[in-house]
Rosetta silent file (secondary structure, phi, psi, omega in degrees, C-alpha in Angstrom):
SEQUENCE: MPQGDLNRIREVIRNHAYEFTRHARQEAIADDLHRLDVEAAVLTGCLHRTEKGLLGKKYVIVGKATDSTRRVGVVFRLIPGSQ
SCORE:     score description
SCORE:     0.000 S_00000001
   1 L     0.000  131.094  176.740    6.757  -40.999   -8.831 S_00000001
   2 L   -60.933  146.170  179.082   10.384  -40.999   -7.868 S_00000001
   3 H   -57.756  -28.944  179.664   11.651  -37.638   -6.644 S_00000001
   4 H   -60.865  -38.189  178.086   14.163  -37.779   -9.495 S_00000001
   5 H   -65.319  -43.596  178.863   11.403  -37.428  -12.097 S_00000001
   6 H   -64.383  -40.929  177.172    9.958  -34.359  -10.383 S_00000001
   7 H   -62.436  -40.025  179.110   13.452  -32.858  -10.111 S_00000001
   8 H   -64.483  -43.400  177.983   14.029  -33.518  -13.810 S_00000001
   9 H   -60.875  -44.041  179.757   10.730  -31.833  -14.724 S_00000001
  10 H   -64.248  -37.112  177.625   11.641  -28.824  -12.597 S_00000001
  11 H   -65.381  -39.711  176.361   15.050  -28.618  -14.261 S_00000001
  12 H   -60.183  -42.577  178.726   13.374  -28.635  -17.676 S_00000001
  13 H   -64.258  -47.966 -178.670   11.176  -25.739  -16.514 S_00000001
  14 H   -59.828  -34.021 -179.196   14.124  -23.786  -15.076 S_00000001
  15 L   -88.525    1.182 -177.359   16.023  -24.185  -18.364 S_00000001
  16 L    53.407   38.135 -177.629   12.968  -23.252  -20.450 S_00000001
  17 L  -102.569   48.414 -178.926   13.548  -26.500  -22.344 S_00000001
  18 L  -140.994  166.392  177.951    9.883  -27.322  -22.869 S_00000001
  19 L  -125.881  142.190  171.216    7.115  -26.561  -25.307 S_00000001
  20 L   -87.056  129.191  172.678    3.529  -25.534  -24.753 S_00000001
  21 L   -76.021  164.569  176.689    1.164  -27.477  -26.969 S_00000001
  22 H   -59.124  -41.835  178.769   -1.619  -25.627  -28.707 S_00000001
  23 H   -59.869  -43.036  179.944   -4.058  -27.342  -26.347 S_00000001
  24 H   -62.970  -42.128  178.022   -2.046  -26.154  -23.319 S_00000001
  25 H   -62.003  -41.974  179.672   -2.049  -22.568  -24.608 S_00000001
  26 H   -63.595  -43.367  178.750   -5.816  -22.713  -25.130 S_00000001
  27 H   -63.293  -42.887  179.882   -6.382  -24.080  -21.620 S_00000001
  28 H   -62.920  -43.949  179.029   -4.118  -21.425  -20.094 S_00000001
  29 H   -62.005  -43.878 -179.488   -5.941  -18.639  -21.937 S_00000001
  30 H   -62.254  -30.916 -179.278   -9.318  -20.013  -20.861 S_00000001
  31 L   -96.696    8.297 -179.154   -8.134  -20.031  -17.234 S_00000001
  32 L    55.633   45.759  178.491   -6.510  -16.575  -17.494 S_00000001
  33 L  -112.394  150.419  176.298   -3.069  -18.045  -16.805 S_00000001
  34 L  -111.533  167.089 -179.808    0.278  -16.985  -18.172 S_00000001
  35 H   -54.264  -39.883  179.849    3.382  -19.064  -18.824 S_00000001
  36 H   -64.008  -32.129  176.608    4.888  -17.833  -15.535 S_00000001
  37 H   -65.135  -42.751  179.383    1.847  -19.130  -13.639 S_00000001
  38 H   -65.139  -44.888  178.479    2.356  -22.580  -15.138 S_00000001
  39 H   -61.002  -44.277  179.509    6.080  -22.506  -14.369 S_00000001
  40 H   -60.925  -40.215  179.858    5.425  -21.402  -10.786 S_00000001
  41 H   -62.283  -42.047  179.780    2.935  -24.233  -10.297 S_00000001
  42 H   -69.921  -42.065 -175.983    5.459  -26.839  -11.428 S_00000001
  43 H   -70.713  -26.159 -177.138    8.347  -25.374   -9.450 S_00000001
  44 H  -113.152   -8.050 -173.638    6.398  -25.121   -6.193 S_00000001
  45 L   -87.709 -171.694  177.868    3.777  -27.831   -6.577 S_00000001
  46 E  -135.263  162.460 -178.969    3.638  -31.523   -5.909 S_00000001
  47 E   -69.053  126.774  176.928    2.676  -34.561   -7.890 S_00000001
  48 E   -92.302  -44.141  176.907   -1.058  -35.157   -7.865 S_00000001
  49 E  -169.420  168.442  170.849   -1.044  -38.282  -10.040 S_00000001
  50 E  -117.761  153.143  179.646    0.468  -39.960  -13.080 S_00000001
  51 E  -134.779  149.336  172.737   -1.460  -41.156  -16.107 S_00000001
  52 E   -91.224  128.411  178.416   -0.668  -43.449  -18.991 S_00000001
  53 E  -121.699  169.125  179.452   -1.123  -41.758  -22.325 S_00000001
  54 L   -62.111  -29.371 -177.328   -0.734  -42.841  -25.915 S_00000001
  55 L  -104.495   14.312  178.100    2.511  -40.878  -26.150 S_00000001
  56 E   122.395 -179.514 -177.681    3.909  -41.892  -22.766 S_00000001
  57 E   -67.270  138.244  175.588    3.518  -41.205  -19.073 S_00000001
  58 E  -114.463  139.075  178.600    1.910  -37.917  -18.068 S_00000001
  59 E  -108.402  127.822  176.829    2.565  -36.225  -14.746 S_00000001
  60 E  -104.869  114.475 -176.956   -0.169  -34.105  -13.193 S_00000001
  61 E  -113.529  134.042  179.211    1.372  -31.499  -10.904 S_00000001
  62 E  -118.396  126.773 -179.980   -0.690  -29.134   -8.758 S_00000001
  63 E  -149.771 -165.106 -177.497    0.812  -25.937   -7.410 S_00000001
  64 E  -104.669  144.821  173.693    0.184  -22.228   -6.984 S_00000001
  65 L   -70.985  177.408 -178.165    0.138  -19.537   -9.657 S_00000001
  66 L   -62.712  -21.409  178.292    2.393  -16.500   -9.331 S_00000001
  67 L   -80.564   -1.351  177.962   -0.258  -14.778   -7.194 S_00000001
  68 L    62.963   11.786  178.782    0.229  -17.566   -4.588 S_00000001
  69 L  -119.687  -39.985 -178.266   -3.534  -18.025   -4.263 S_00000001
  70 L   -78.598  131.461  173.965   -4.817  -19.781   -7.387 S_00000001
  71 E   -82.293  135.053 -178.057   -4.280  -23.527   -7.591 S_00000001
  72 E  -125.827  129.992  173.422   -3.030  -24.618  -10.981 S_00000001
  73 E  -101.652  129.484 -177.861   -3.003  -28.138  -12.381 S_00000001
  74 E  -122.737  132.191  173.300   -0.349  -28.835  -15.002 S_00000001
  75 E  -101.618  124.560 -174.762   -0.066  -31.911  -17.195 S_00000001
  76 E  -129.002  140.139  176.501    3.557  -32.529  -18.148 S_00000001
  77 L  -130.985  132.420  175.040    5.133  -35.214  -20.271 S_00000001
  78 L   -88.273  130.709  178.359    8.839  -35.942  -20.605 S_00000001
  79 L   -91.717  126.535  179.827    9.910  -36.798  -24.125 S_00000001
  80 L   -55.179  135.336  179.212   12.503  -39.610  -24.262 S_00000001
  81 L    86.540   -4.278  178.547   15.904  -38.261  -25.228 S_00000001
  82 L   -90.922  150.554  175.526   15.063  -34.689  -24.246 S_00000001
  83 L    47.463    0.000    0.000   17.072  -32.666  -21.695 S_00000001
């Protein structure tokens, strides 16, 4: 993934210009994670892999939660025309 895509994703996070899907909220609750943990993982993590999905490319980013110990995997998708 070009560094530009990761920078764009991080900018979206910094601007709070993203939405949690219902599935993402359920996964976060099941893992005892809060929105700030997910944001921290994206802002400090690195790209683990990309996947092709029905609705476009998905980026899997792995980073640390706000406690700096738990590893968090985040699936992020950029919507064309957003941000």
